VEXDREN-2710 file (C-alpha; in Angstrom, 1 decimal):
% VEXDREN-2710
k/r/px/py/pz
1/MET/-27.8/-1.5/-21.6
2/VAL/-24.4/-0.7/-22.8
3/LEU/-24.0/-1.5/-26.5
4/THR/-20.9/-3.6/-27.5
5/LEU/-19.8/-2.8/-31.2
6/ASP/-20.6/-7.3/-31.9
7/LYS/-24.2/-6.9/-30.4
8/VAL/-25.0/-3.8/-32.7
9/ILE/-23.8/-5.3/-36.0
10/GLN/-25.4/-8.2/-35.2
11/GLY/-28.2/-6.6/-34.2
12/ILE/-28.7/-4.5/-37.5
13/GLU/-31.7/-5.5/-39.7
14/PRO/-32.0/-5.0/-43.3
15/LEU/-35.9/-2.4/-43.9
16/LYS/-38.3/-5.0/-44.8
17/ASP/-40.2/-5.2/-48.0
18/GLU/-43.8/-5.4/-46.8
19/TRP/-43.2/-1.8/-45.5
20/ARG/-41.7/-0.9/-48.6
21/LYS/-44.4/-1.8/-50.7
22/LYS/-47.1/-0.5/-48.4
23/ALA/-45.2/2.7/-48.2
24/ARG/-44.9/2.9/-52.2
25/SER/-48.8/2.1/-52.4
26/HIS/-49.8/4.8/-49.8
27/ILE/-47.5/7.5/-51.7
28/ASP/-49.0/6.2/-55.0
29/ASN/-52.6/7.2/-53.7
30/LEU/-51.6/10.9/-52.3
31/THR/-53.1/13.8/-54.6
32/MET/-50.4/13.9/-57.7
33/PRO/-49.6/12.3/-60.6
34/ARG/-47.5/9.6/-59.7
35/GLY/-43.7/9.9/-59.3
36/SER/-44.0/13.5/-59.6
37/LEU/-41.8/14.4/-56.7
38/GLY/-39.4/12.1/-58.1
39/GLU/-37.0/11.4/-55.2
40/VAL/-38.7/13.2/-52.3
41/LEU/-40.5/10.1/-52.9
42/VAL/-37.8/7.4/-52.8
43/ILE/-36.8/9.3/-49.5
44/ALA/-40.6/9.4/-48.1
45/GLU/-41.0/5.3/-49.0
46/ARG/-37.5/5.0/-47.0
47/LEU/-38.4/7.1/-44.1
48/ALA/-41.4/5.0/-43.9
49/ALA/-39.7/1.4/-43.8
50/ILE/-37.3/3.1/-41.4
51/LYS/-39.8/3.9/-38.5
52/GLU/-42.7/0.9/-40.2
53/THR/-44.8/4.2/-40.0
54/LEU/-47.2/6.1/-42.8
55/LYS/-46.4/9.1/-40.7
56/PRO/-42.4/9.0/-40.0
57/SER/-41.2/11.7/-37.6
58/VAL/-38.1/13.7/-38.1
59/ASN/-38.7/16.3/-36.3
60/ARG/-36.0/16.3/-33.5
61/LYS/-32.7/16.5/-35.6
62/ALA/-29.0/16.7/-34.1
63/ILE/-25.9/16.9/-36.4
64/VAL/-22.8/15.2/-34.3
65/THR/-19.5/17.0/-35.0
66/MET/-17.1/14.8/-34.6
67/ALA/-12.9/16.6/-34.3
68/GLY/-9.7/14.6/-34.2
69/ASP/-6.2/15.1/-34.8
70/HIS/-3.8/13.4/-37.3
71/GLY/0.0/12.9/-37.2
72/VAL/0.0/12.2/-41.3
73/VAL/0.1/16.5/-41.2
74/GLU/3.7/15.8/-40.2
75/GLU/4.0/14.7/-43.9
76/GLY/3.0/18.1/-45.6
77/VAL/-0.7/17.2/-46.6
78/SER/-2.6/20.1/-45.7
79/ALA/-3.0/24.0/-45.8
80/TYR/-3.6/24.2/-42.5
81/PRO/-1.6/23.9/-39.0
82/GLN/-3.3/21.4/-36.4
83/GLU/-4.0/24.0/-33.7
84/VAL/-6.8/25.1/-36.5
85/THR/-8.3/21.7/-34.8
86/PRO/-8.8/23.2/-31.6
87/GLN/-9.8/27.0/-32.4
88/MET/-12.4/25.5/-35.0
89/VAL/-13.9/23.3/-31.8
90/ALA/-14.1/26.6/-29.6
91/ASN/-15.9/28.4/-32.7
92/PHE/-18.6/25.7/-32.8
93/VAL/-18.5/26.3/-29.1
94/ALA/-19.3/29.7/-30.0
95/GLY/-21.7/29.4/-32.3
96/GLY/-19.7/31.4/-35.4
97/ALA/-19.3/28.5/-38.0
98/ALA/-21.0/27.7/-40.8
99/ILE/-22.5/24.3/-39.5
100/ASN/-24.1/26.4/-36.6
101/VAL/-25.5/28.6/-39.0
102/LEU/-26.9/26.2/-41.1
103/ALA/-27.9/23.9/-38.4
104/SER/-30.2/26.5/-37.0
105/VAL/-31.9/26.7/-40.6
106/ALA/-32.6/23.2/-40.4
107/GLY/-33.7/23.2/-37.0
108/ALA/-31.2/20.6/-35.6
109/ARG/-29.2/20.7/-32.5
110/VAL/-25.1/20.5/-33.3
111/ILE/-23.6/18.1/-30.5
112/VAL/-19.5/18.7/-30.4
113/VAL/-17.6/15.8/-29.5
114/ASP/-13.5/15.5/-28.7
115/MET/-12.7/12.3/-30.3
116/GLY/-9.2/12.5/-30.6
117/VAL/-8.2/16.4/-30.7
118/ALA/-3.9/16.9/-30.3
119/GLN/-4.8/19.2/-26.9
120/ASP/-6.5/19.3/-24.1
121/LEU/-10.0/20.5/-24.5
122/GLY/-10.9/19.9/-20.7
123/GLU/-12.4/23.3/-19.6
124/LEU/-14.8/22.8/-22.5
125/VAL/-15.8/19.5/-21.2
126/GLN/-16.1/20.8/-17.5
127/GLN/-18.6/23.5/-19.0
128/GLY/-20.9/21.3/-20.7
129/GLU/-19.9/22.9/-24.8
130/ILE/-18.8/19.8/-25.6
131/LEU/-18.5/15.8/-25.5
132/SER/-15.5/14.1/-24.6
133/TYR/-14.6/10.3/-25.5
134/LYS/-11.0/11.0/-26.3
135/VAL/-9.4/8.2/-27.2
136/ASP/-6.0/9.7/-27.7
137/TYR/-4.4/13.0/-28.1
138/GLY/-4.6/12.3/-32.1
139/THR/-3.5/9.9/-34.4
140/LYS/-0.2/8.4/-34.7
141/ASN/1.5/9.3/-38.2
142/MET/0.2/6.2/-40.7
143/CYS/3.2/6.7/-42.7
144/LYS/5.5/5.2/-39.7
145/GLY/2.9/2.6/-38.7
146/PRO/-0.4/1.8/-37.6
147/ALA/-2.7/4.9/-37.0
148/MET/-3.9/3.5/-33.9
149/THR/-4.3/0.1/-31.9
150/ARG/-7.2/-2.1/-33.1
151/GLU/-8.1/-1.7/-29.1
152/GLN/-8.4/2.3/-30.3
153/ALA/-9.9/1.5/-33.5
154/VAL/-13.3/-0.7/-31.2
155/GLN/-12.8/2.1/-28.5
156/SER/-13.5/4.8/-31.1
157/LEU/-16.6/2.6/-33.1
158/GLU/-18.1/2.1/-29.7
159/ALA/-17.7/5.5/-28.6
160/GLY/-19.9/6.6/-31.8
161/ILE/-22.6/3.5/-31.1
162/ARG/-23.0/5.1/-27.6
163/ILE/-23.7/8.7/-28.8
164/ALA/-26.1/7.6/-30.9
165/GLY/-27.9/5.4/-28.4
166/HIS/-27.8/8.4/-25.8
167/LEU/-29.6/10.8/-28.5
168/VAL/-32.1/8.7/-29.2
169/GLU/-33.0/7.6/-26.0
170/GLU/-33.4/11.5/-25.5
171/GLY/-35.9/11.5/-28.6
172/VAL/-33.6/12.5/-31.7
173/ASP/-35.0/11.1/-34.3
174/LEU/-33.0/12.1/-37.5
175/LEU/-29.0/12.2/-37.3
176/GLY/-26.4/14.1/-39.0
177/THR/-22.5/13.5/-39.5
178/GLY/-20.0/15.8/-39.4
179/ASP/-16.5/16.2/-39.2
180/MET/-13.4/18.6/-38.0
181/GLY/-9.9/17.7/-37.8
182/ILE/-7.0/19.2/-40.5
183/GLY/-5.6/16.6/-42.2
184/ASN/-8.6/14.4/-42.5
185/THR/-9.3/14.3/-45.8
186/THR/-5.9/12.2/-46.0
187/PRO/-7.2/9.1/-43.9
188/SER/-10.5/9.0/-45.5
189/SER/-8.9/8.8/-49.0
190/ALA/-6.6/6.2/-47.3
191/ILE/-9.7/4.2/-46.2
192/LEU/-11.3/4.1/-49.6
193/ALA/-8.5/2.9/-51.3
194/ALA/-7.6/0.5/-49.0
195/LEU/-11.3/-1.2/-49.5
196/SER/-11.9/-0.6/-53.0
197/GLY/-8.5/-0.7/-54.7
198/LEU/-8.7/1.9/-56.4
199/SER/-5.7/4.0/-57.5
200/VAL/-4.6/6.7/-54.9
201/ALA/-4.0/9.6/-57.7
202/GLU/-7.7/8.8/-59.1
203/ILE/-9.6/9.8/-55.9
204/THR/-7.3/12.2/-53.6
205/GLY/-8.2/15.6/-53.6
206/ARG/-6.7/18.6/-52.4
207/GLY/-8.6/18.9/-49.3
208/THR/-8.7/22.5/-47.8
209/GLY/-6.9/23.7/-50.3
210/VAL/-3.2/22.0/-51.3
211/ASP/-1.5/23.3/-53.8
212/ASP/0.1/20.8/-56.8
213/VAL/3.1/20.0/-54.2
214/GLY/0.9/19.9/-51.3
215/LEU/-1.2/17.0/-53.6
216/SER/1.9/15.3/-54.7
217/LYS/2.8/15.1/-50.9
218/LYS/-0.5/14.0/-50.1
219/ILE/-0.8/10.8/-52.8
220/GLN/2.6/10.0/-51.6
221/ALA/1.7/10.3/-48.1
222/ILE/-1.2/7.7/-48.8
223/LYS/0.6/5.2/-51.0
224/LYS/3.7/5.2/-48.2
225/ALA/0.8/4.4/-45.9
226/LEU/-0.5/1.8/-47.6
227/GLU/2.2/-0.3/-48.2
228/ILE/4.1/0.3/-44.6
229/ASN/0.7/-0.8/-43.1
230/LYS/-1.0/-3.2/-45.5
231/PRO/-4.7/-3.1/-44.1
232/ASP/-6.8/-5.8/-45.0
233/PRO/-9.6/-5.1/-47.0
234/ASN/-11.8/-7.3/-45.4
235/ASP/-11.4/-6.5/-42.3
236/ALA/-12.8/-2.4/-41.6
237/VAL/-11.4/-2.5/-38.1
238/ASP/-8.4/-3.3/-39.2
239/VAL/-8.7/-0.5/-42.0
240/LEU/-9.7/2.4/-39.6
241/ALA/-6.9/1.2/-37.4
242/LYS/-4.1/1.2/-40.0
243/VAL/-5.1/4.4/-41.7
244/GLY/-7.8/6.1/-40.0
245/GLY/-8.8/8.6/-37.5
246/PHE/-10.5/9.0/-34.3
247/GLU/-13.4/10.8/-35.7
248/ILE/-13.9/9.0/-38.5
249/GLY/-14.2/5.8/-36.4
250/GLY/-16.5/7.5/-34.4
251/ILE/-18.6/8.6/-37.0
252/ALA/-18.5/5.3/-38.0
253/GLY/-19.9/3.7/-34.5
254/LEU/-22.5/6.6/-34.6
255/ILE/-24.2/5.5/-37.7
256/LEU/-24.1/1.9/-36.7
257/GLY/-25.9/3.0/-33.4
258/ALA/-28.2/4.8/-35.3
259/ALA/-28.8/1.8/-38.0
260/TYR/-29.2/-0.3/-34.9
261/CYS/-32.0/2.0/-33.2
262/ARG/-33.8/2.4/-36.6
263/VAL/-33.1/6.4/-36.9
264/PRO/-32.3/7.9/-40.0
265/VAL/-28.7/9.3/-40.5
266/VAL/-27.5/12.2/-43.1
267/VAL/-24.1/11.8/-43.7
268/ASP/-22.0/14.7/-44.7
269/GLY/-19.5/14.8/-47.1
270/LEU/-15.8/12.7/-47.8
271/ILE/-14.8/12.4/-44.3
272/SER/-18.0/11.3/-42.9
273/THR/-18.5/9.4/-45.8
274/ALA/-15.6/7.1/-45.2
275/GLY/-16.8/6.1/-41.9
276/ALA/-20.1/5.4/-43.5
277/LEU/-18.0/3.2/-45.8
278/LEU/-16.5/1.3/-42.5
279/ALA/-19.7/0.6/-41.1
280/HIS/-21.4/-0.7/-44.0
281/ALA/-18.0/-3.1/-44.4
282/LEU/-19.1/-4.1/-40.7
283/ALA/-22.7/-4.1/-41.6
284/PRO/-23.8/-3.8/-45.2
285/ALA/-27.8/-2.9/-43.7
286/SER/-26.6/-0.5/-42.5
287/ALA/-26.6/1.7/-45.4
288/ASP/-30.0/1.0/-45.3
289/TYR/-30.8/3.8/-42.9
290/MET/-27.9/6.1/-44.8
291/PHE/-29.2/9.4/-46.6
292/ALA/-26.3/11.5/-48.8
293/GLY/-26.7/15.0/-48.1
294/HIS/-24.5/16.1/-50.6
295/VAL/-21.6/15.1/-53.6
296/SER/-18.4/16.9/-52.3
297/ARG/-15.9/18.0/-55.1
298/GLU/-13.4/16.0/-53.4
299/PRO/-12.7/13.0/-56.4
300/GLY/-12.8/10.3/-53.6
301/HIS/-16.8/11.0/-53.1
302/ARG/-18.6/9.7/-55.8
303/HIS/-16.6/6.4/-55.8
304/MET/-17.5/5.9/-51.9
305/LEU/-21.4/7.2/-52.4
306/ARG/-21.3/4.6/-55.4
307/ARG/-20.2/2.0/-53.7
308/LEU/-22.7/2.3/-51.1
309/GLY/-25.4/2.8/-53.4
310/LEU/-26.5/5.9/-52.3
311/ARG/-27.8/9.2/-54.2
312/PRO/-26.8/12.5/-53.4
313/LEU/-29.6/14.8/-52.2
314/LEU/-27.6/17.8/-53.0
315/ASP/-24.6/18.8/-55.9
316/LEU/-23.2/22.2/-54.7
317/ASP/-19.7/21.8/-55.0
318/LEU/-19.6/21.6/-51.3
319/ARG/-15.9/20.6/-49.3
320/LEU/-15.9/21.9/-45.8
321/GLY/-17.6/18.9/-43.9
322/GLU/-18.7/19.7/-40.3
323/GLY/-22.2/18.7/-41.0
324/THR/-23.2/21.4/-43.4
325/GLY/-23.8/19.5/-46.1
326/ALA/-25.9/16.9/-43.8
327/ALA/-27.6/20.3/-42.3
328/LEU/-28.8/21.5/-46.2
329/ALA/-29.9/18.5/-46.6
330/MET/-32.6/17.8/-43.4
331/PRO/-35.4/20.1/-44.6
332/ILE/-35.6/18.0/-48.0
333/ILE/-35.6/15.1/-45.6
334/GLU/-38.0/16.4/-43.7
335/GLY/-40.0/17.5/-46.4
336/ALA/-40.4/13.6/-47.7
337/ALA/-41.9/13.1/-44.4
338/GLN/-44.4/15.3/-44.5
339/VAL/-45.8/14.1/-48.0
340/ILE/-46.5/10.8/-46.8
341/GLY/-47.2/11.8/-43.1
342/LYS/-49.7/14.9/-44.2
343/MET/-50.8/14.7/-47.9
344/ALA/-53.9/13.7/-48.4
345/THR/-55.3/10.5/-50.9
346/PHE/-57.2/11.0/-53.6
347/GLU/-60.1/9.3/-51.9
348/GLN/-60.0/11.9/-48.5
349/ALA/-59.8/15.1/-51.1
350/SER/-62.7/13.7/-53.7
351/VAL/-60.2/14.2/-56.1
352/SER/-60.6/12.2/-59.3
353/ARG/-57.7/10.1/-60.6
354/SER/-56.0/10.1/-64.1
355/VAL/-58.0/8.5/-67.0
356/GLU/-55.4/5.5/-67.4
357/GLU/-55.5/4.7/-63.9
358/ARG/-58.9/4.5/-63.5
359/GLN/-59.2/2.6/-67.0
360/SER/-56.7/0.4/-65.1
361/GLU/-58.7/0.0/-61.6
362/GLN/-61.4/-1.2/-63.8
363/ASP/-60.0/-3.7/-65.4
364/LEU/-58.4/-4.8/-62.4
365/ILE/-62.4/-5.0/-60.8
366/GLY/-63.1/-7.0/-64.2
367/GLU/-60.5/-9.7/-63.4
368/GLY/-62.0/-10.0/-59.9
369/THR/-65.3/-10.3/-61.5
370/LYS/-64.6/-13.1/-63.8
371/ALA/-62.5/-15.1/-61.4
372/VAL/-65.6/-15.4/-58.8
373/SER/-67.9/-15.7/-61.8
374/ILE/-70.4/-19.1/-62.2
375/PRO/-70.1/-20.7/-65.1
END
């Protein structure tokens, strides 16, 4: 079955309150003081509601690292040359990047996708080392006009949807997002500015480490792109087309596809969360399936997470991308699934509850007795 963008948007359902309540009731009966595992229990509750089971499985993990280039690098917005994008793709394939190391620790596969690298990567595709859903050889310079056509924006979104669908069919039950693309913090900040109306200077950071001159160029480039293109904040596809990137569209599509398939997705840093913002704008219920792996040092990232209502699992001053933050967070999510799925209840373990809880139970029994008593 071919999943279109419209079909997926219409098919994403919010989590059911009945499953949240069922999960919460079960968690409250586990052998520990109520709430003592804090946010881990919130994660467990959400996993149970996503999977609609009290034994959610997130054992088969995959991180999808989307790669694409950006015409806006012409404006001097990055500390690195564009050729680093294909070089890093080759590094991913060789297993020498941070994402390879951290994904291995998390027990996750790394799937690299060419969404729009400016170089021909056909040899790696033919060798089966990477997937290719290449929309074009990099976006256009958004300071001179739209980064891509609307048709290309939809193409990138639907590519991500298809990738998610294929992976879920293979049995993947926890997805993570990742990115690679020199200059891609610039369109990511532009997407946030377009959707939120926040000050460009307030939300724009140094990305790969540009100096003050580079940061100034970056801010001016985003302002110019927004002024020239005037993206419609009420039309996420228009925002993606005007000031986005092919890999950002792919990430947004991956998140939408995961939500449609009822599979949780761990969102990485600034670039991935720009994709999450677009996914949320297209289908608000998709946020129910997102977990924020971490909060980045990039100033715009906190604003993004706030808009999505997501609490980051880690705060480690990361700013690499690739899916590294998602990889680091995955064991926490797997731990939460194990807690709700494998811990014993008080009854199963023959462990006494707290005095307060036991008194509360007695009070409820007493109320029930009064309700059925015959005068």
